[in-house]
N, CA, C and O of each residue as an XYZ file, in Angstrom:
288
protein
N      -2.585      6.064    -14.646
C      -2.278      5.264    -13.475
C      -0.777      5.125    -13.349
O      -0.056      4.937    -14.328
N      -0.339      5.223    -12.131
C       1.089      5.205    -11.939
C       1.470      4.427    -10.681
O       1.269      4.895     -9.560
N       2.021      3.236    -10.886
C       2.481      2.377     -9.800
C       3.963      2.124    -10.030
O       4.368      1.759    -11.134
N       4.771      2.315     -8.997
C       6.216      2.160     -9.124
C       6.772      1.333     -7.973
O       6.376      1.544     -6.827
N       7.675      0.401     -8.242
C       8.335     -0.340     -7.160
C       9.066      0.631     -6.239
O       9.536      1.681     -6.678
N       9.159      0.276     -4.968
C       9.855      1.124     -4.011
C      10.547      0.274     -2.956
O      10.130     -0.847     -2.666
N      11.596      0.821     -2.397
C      12.300      0.162     -1.292
C      12.364      1.087     -0.080
O      13.075      0.813      0.886
N      11.610      2.187     -0.143
C      11.699      3.217      0.888
C      10.311      3.739      1.238
O       9.505      3.995      0.343
N      10.023      3.899      2.511
C       8.729      4.422      2.942
C       8.765      5.929      3.219
O       7.720      6.531      3.465
N       9.939      6.540      3.182
C      10.095      7.952      3.517
C       9.240      8.845      2.626
O       9.275      8.740      1.400
N       8.478      9.720      3.260
C       7.697     10.712      2.529
C       6.484     10.163      1.818
O       5.876     10.863      1.007
N       6.115      8.926      2.103
C       4.962      8.318      1.449
C       3.868      8.051      2.481
O       4.154      7.765      3.644
N       2.638      8.146      2.050
C       1.530      7.787      2.941
C       0.958      6.425      2.567
O       0.651      5.619      3.445
N       0.813      6.165      1.277
C       0.171      4.927      0.843
C       1.188      3.992      0.208
O       2.003      4.397     -0.621
N       1.119      2.735      0.618
C       2.037      1.713      0.130
C       1.221      0.536     -0.371
O       0.337      0.037      0.326
N       1.520      0.101     -1.574
C       0.813     -1.037     -2.131
C       1.623     -2.314     -2.003
O       2.854     -2.291     -1.996
N       0.911     -3.430     -1.901
C       1.520     -4.750     -1.941
C       1.129     -5.354     -3.285
O      -0.017     -5.759     -3.478
N       2.087     -5.415     -4.216
C       1.762     -5.869     -5.568
C       1.365     -7.338     -5.597
O       0.745     -7.786     -6.561
N       1.706     -8.092     -4.567
C       1.359     -9.510     -4.505
C      -0.111     -9.707     -4.133
O      -0.792    -10.546     -4.723
N      -0.599     -8.941     -3.163
C      -1.978     -9.090     -2.693
C      -2.922     -8.033     -3.266
O      -4.140     -8.139     -3.123
N      -2.357     -7.017     -3.912
C      -3.125     -5.881     -4.453
C      -3.869     -5.133     -3.343
O      -4.991     -4.669     -3.543
N      -3.226     -5.020     -2.159
C      -3.765     -4.229     -1.058
C      -2.958     -2.950     -0.927
O      -1.761     -2.920     -1.213
N      -3.633     -1.890     -0.488
C      -2.965     -0.630     -0.210
C      -3.012     -0.396      1.295
O      -4.032     -0.637      1.940
N      -1.903      0.072      1.841
C      -1.780      0.322      3.283
C      -1.548      1.812      3.530
O      -0.862      2.486      2.761
N      -2.134      2.306      4.614
C      -1.969      3.693      5.032
C      -0.853      3.738      6.074
O      -1.052      3.323      7.216
N       0.312      4.237      5.686
C       1.459      4.260      6.593
C       1.256      5.230      7.757
O       1.957      5.134      8.765
N       0.306      6.163      7.635
C      -0.010      7.060      8.750
C      -0.836      6.352      9.825
O      -1.001      6.871     10.929
N      -1.347      5.175      9.501
C      -2.138      4.390     10.451
C      -1.637      2.936     10.466
O      -2.416      2.006     10.674
N      -0.355      2.758     10.249
C       0.235      1.418     10.163
C      -0.014      0.613     11.433
O       0.187      1.098     12.547
N      -0.451     -0.615     11.242
C      -0.700     -1.542     12.336
C       0.289     -2.705     12.234
O       0.764     -3.026     11.145
N       0.591     -3.323     13.348
C       1.514     -4.462     13.371
C       1.071     -5.546     12.378
O       1.902     -6.170     11.719
N      -0.237     -5.760     12.282
C      -0.782     -6.803     11.412
C      -0.589     -6.509      9.920
O      -0.721     -7.410      9.093
N      -0.282     -5.273      9.576
C      -0.063     -4.921      8.165
C       1.206     -5.563      7.615
O       1.312     -5.794      6.410
N       2.160     -5.851      8.480
C       3.411     -6.515      8.110
C       4.166     -5.766      7.001
O       4.623     -6.364      6.026
N       4.282     -4.455      7.177
C       4.926     -3.597      6.181
C       6.378     -4.010      5.939
O       6.818     -4.058      4.790
N       7.116     -4.305      6.987
C       8.511     -4.715      6.798
C       8.611     -5.972      5.939
O       9.522     -6.092      5.120
N       7.693     -6.897      6.117
C       7.693     -8.123      5.313
C       7.385     -7.824      3.845
O       7.938     -8.465      2.951
N       6.514     -6.864      3.599
C       6.200     -6.470      2.218
C       7.461     -5.948      1.535
O       7.742     -6.300      0.389
N       8.219     -5.108      2.242
C       9.475     -4.599      1.687
C      10.477     -5.729      1.466
O      11.088     -5.816      0.401
N      10.649     -6.597      2.466
C      11.626     -7.695      2.347
C      11.320     -8.617      1.173
O      12.231     -9.110      0.508
N      10.035     -8.847      0.921
C       9.631     -9.737     -0.165
C       9.733     -9.065     -1.538
O       9.590     -9.728     -2.565
N       9.979     -7.755     -1.557
C      10.061     -7.039     -2.829
C       8.706     -6.756     -3.449
O       8.605     -6.577     -4.662
N       7.656     -6.713     -2.628
C       6.297     -6.501     -3.125
C       5.809     -5.065     -2.959
O       4.663     -4.770     -3.298
N       6.652     -4.163     -2.445
C       6.224     -2.791     -2.155
C       6.184     -1.930     -3.414
O       7.115     -1.931     -4.220
N       5.084     -1.199     -3.560
C       4.941     -0.234     -4.651
C       4.391      1.068     -4.084
O       3.723      1.079     -3.050
N       4.680      2.155     -4.773
C       4.137      3.458     -4.406
C       3.253      3.945     -5.549
O       3.319      3.437     -6.668
N       2.446      4.917     -5.248
C       1.499      5.462     -6.224
C       1.830      6.925     -6.472
O       2.199      7.657     -5.553
N       1.694      7.339     -7.720
C       1.891      8.743     -8.067
C       0.632      9.204     -8.786
O       0.347      8.751     -9.895
N      -0.127     10.108     -8.158
C       0.135     10.758     -6.883
C      -0.094      9.796     -5.715
O      -0.747      8.763     -5.861
N       0.452     10.155     -4.567
C       0.413      9.336     -3.353
C      -0.935      9.512     -2.659
O      -1.027     10.135     -1.601
N      -1.990      8.947     -3.279
C      -3.343      9.093     -2.737
C      -4.058      7.741     -2.756
O      -3.716      6.847     -3.529
N      -5.053      7.620     -1.888
C      -5.882      6.423     -1.882
C      -6.677      6.324     -3.174
O      -6.896      5.226     -3.687
N      -7.105      7.454     -3.697
C      -7.850      7.475     -4.964
C      -6.998      6.862     -6.075
O      -7.501      6.062     -6.865
N      -5.724      7.224     -6.144
C      -4.840      6.669     -7.179
C      -4.665      5.163     -6.989
O      -4.689      4.407     -7.961
N      -4.488      4.725     -5.739
C      -4.347      3.292     -5.471
C      -5.592      2.535     -5.952
O      -5.483      1.468     -6.556
N      -6.759      3.093     -5.681
C      -8.014      2.461     -6.126
C      -8.088      2.407     -7.647
O      -8.504      1.396     -8.213
N      -7.684      3.493     -8.316
C      -7.673      3.521     -9.785
C      -6.771      2.435    -10.347
O      -7.017      1.907    -11.432
N      -5.719      2.106     -9.594
C      -4.755      1.094    -10.026
C      -5.195     -0.319     -9.640
O      -4.462     -1.281     -9.870
N      -6.387     -0.446     -9.056
C      -6.943     -1.756     -8.749
C      -6.597     -2.313     -7.383
O      -6.756     -3.512     -7.150
N      -6.126     -1.468     -6.469
C      -5.754     -1.927     -5.128
C      -6.933     -1.785     -4.174
O      -7.701     -0.827     -4.260
N      -7.069     -2.750     -3.261
C      -8.135     -2.773     -2.266
C      -7.588     -2.289     -0.929
O      -6.380     -2.348     -0.697
N      -8.459     -1.815     -0.052
C      -8.066     -1.322      1.267
C      -7.419     -2.409      2.117
O      -7.894     -3.544      2.160
N      -6.336     -2.050      2.788
C      -5.758     -2.930      3.790
C      -6.740     -3.070      4.950
O      -7.315     -2.078      5.400
N      -6.929     -4.268      5.425
C      -7.935     -4.555      6.450
C      -7.691     -3.798      7.754
O      -8.634     -3.258      8.333
N      -6.456     -3.749      8.223
C      -6.163     -3.201      9.544
C      -5.922     -1.693      9.551
O      -6.321     -1.016     10.499
N      -5.291     -1.161      8.533
C      -4.911      0.259      8.559
C      -5.943      1.178      7.893
O      -6.001      2.368      8.205
N      -6.746      0.640      6.988
C      -7.758      1.456      6.309
C      -9.160      0.921      6.607
O     -10.064      1.686      6.943
N      -9.330     -0.381      6.484
C     -10.645     -1.006      6.713
C     -11.534     -0.881      5.495
O     -11.185     -0.217      4.520
N     -12.689     -1.527      5.560
C     -13.642     -1.446      4.456
C     -13.215     -2.206      3.220
O     -13.593     -1.835      2.109
N     -12.441     -3.255      3.387
C     -12.001     -4.062      2.249
C     -13.211     -4.614      1.503
O     -14.215     -4.981      2.113
N     -13.107     -4.667      0.203
C     -14.215     -5.196     -0.609
C     -14.000     -6.665     -0.956
O     -14.752     -7.224     -1.755
N     -12.990     -7.297     -0.371
C     -12.746     -8.726     -0.646
C     -13.365     -9.588      0.395
O     -13.262    -10.812      0.325
């Protein structure tokens, strides 16, 4: 499992919020995801590899607006 803090969204598809343990799909980013706020708060993490499967392995749940199907 590989989770790393990040301050940049360039070249990434999936972004985790280490505070809420949600993963967001930047290819389907919605206003309600509040991605800029996640970065400002210092809660942004990236996954290596940059896949939803890796985010799930790391214990992250689907973002409600950009992915859907949250299990919470």
